[in-house]
C-alpha positions in Angstrom: 37.6 104.9 127.2 36.9 106.7 130.5 34.9 105.1 133.3 32.5 108.0 133.8 30.7 106.5 136.8 34.1 106.1 138.6 35.1 109.6 137.6 31.9 111.1 139.0 32.3 109.1 142.2 35.9 109.8 142.9 37.6 112.1 140.3 41.1 111.7 141.9 40.9 107.9 141.3 40.6 108.4 137.5 42.4 111.7 136.9 45.8 112.9 138.2 44.9 116.6 138.0 41.9 118.9 137.4 43.7 120.0 134.2 43.6 116.5 132.9 39.8 116.5 133.1 39.8 119.8 131.3 41.9 118.5 128.4 40.3 115.1 128.1 39.2 114.7 124.5 36.4 112.1 125.0 34.4 114.0 127.7 31.6 116.3 126.9 31.7 119.8 128.5 28.8 118.8 130.8 30.6 115.7 132.0 33.8 117.7 132.7 31.8 120.2 134.7 30.1 117.4 136.7 33.4 115.7 137.5 35.1 119.0 138.4 32.1 120.0 140.7 32.5 116.7 142.5 36.2 117.3 142.8 35.5 120.8 144.2 33.2 119.3 146.8 35.8 116.7 147.8 38.5 119.3 148.0 36.3 121.4 150.3 35.5 118.4 152.5 39.2 117.6 152.8 40.0 121.3 153.8 37.3 121.2 156.5 38.6 117.8 157.8 42.2 119.2 157.9 41.0 122.4 159.7 39.4 120.2 162.3 42.4 117.9 162.6 40.5 114.9 161.2 41.1 112.4 158.4 43.9 112.1 156.0 46.4 114.7 155.2 45.1 117.7 153.3 45.3 117.6 149.5 47.8 119.9 147.8 47.1 123.4 149.0 46.2 124.7 145.6 43.9 121.8 144.6 40.7 123.8 145.2 42.0 126.8 143.2 43.0 124.5 140.3 39.6 122.9 140.3 37.9 126.3 140.3 40.2 127.5 137.5 39.3 124.5 135.4 35.6 125.1 136.0 36.1 128.8 135.0 37.9 127.7 131.8 34.7 125.8 130.9 32.6 128.8 131.7 31.1 127.2 134.8 31.0 129.7 137.7 30.0 129.3 141.3 26.5 128.0 141.7 25.3 130.5 144.3 21.7 129.3 144.1 22.5 125.8 145.3 25.7 126.4 147.3 25.2 126.4 151.0 26.8 129.3 152.9 29.3 127.1 154.6 32.9 126.0 154.2 31.7 123.4 151.8 30.4 125.8 149.2 30.1 129.3 150.4 31.1 132.1 148.1 
């Protein structure tokens, strides 16, 4: 059984890859989207920190693209109504 709260807090601590979230048989589509959106936010945060020479080393360069591809596979597109026009969520 998956620890949904932990996955929502820190997806990378529960799943090795975004694709693993996508393929997980016990998670409802809505939970997969929530987890992947959190991972998307985290990936954007890490990119900003890396650009500003702060924090830990950057995640794999393709992490954000892989998260977005997993979201698209679930039919979840960019939320332009709630995404700020910044590095964190701009489209």
